[in-house]
N, C-alpha and C positions, 0 to 999 in steps of 0.2 A: 742122544741123537747128538752125532756132530757137527761143529761149527759147517762143515762141506755139505755133510749132509741134509743141512734145515735149506744153507742156499741151495744148491737142486732143486729142493724136494719143490721153494716158493717158486725159482725163475719156471720152471712145468706149468705153474699156476697161470692159465693165459692172460689170467687179472692185472698182473704184476710185471709180467712179460718186459714193458715199458719200463720198467724200471728198475733192472738187474744191477746196476752200476749204483745206484744208492740204499738193495735192497743187502751185498754184499757188505758196504760202507762199514750198514746201520751193524748187524750183525757181529760186524767184526770189533766194532766199538764199542759191546754193548759186553757186561762184568756174568759170566757163565757162572757166575761162582753163587749167583743173589737165582732167584723165583722173579720171572715175571707171569701177573693173568697176561688173558691174551688181549683184554681192553688196554693195560700199560705197555704192552708191544705198540699199538697199534699207536697212542696219543705219541710213543719216546717215540717211532718215526716219523709222523709228522713236523715234531716241532724238529727231528736231525735235520728235512728234508726241508723245511722255511731256513736251520740255521746255514745249513751248507748254502742255497741259493743266494743269503745276508752274502758272505762273505765269499761268493761267487765275483756277484756284483760290486764288494766293494776292491778288489781283485782289477777287478775289470774298469774301475770311477779312477784307482790310481794311479790306472799304468798310461791313464790319459791322463792325470794332471788335475781330475777333476774331485770334486766334491757329492758323495750320496747324499742327498737329504732323509732324513729321520721319517 
């Protein structure tokens, strides 16, 4: 399957529709030369979302001249 086909397939799943942007970013960030198990993909996706959230919070804090507590 191509990246576009995987994204389309996942977006059609009602459980994942709310996470379309994250899924697209995650899939595009993967090394498609490697094989991943379903469990690895789930874990990597959760890590991707947490790291993205942390970056977004840091950018907001930075824009307002505050520091985010760890």
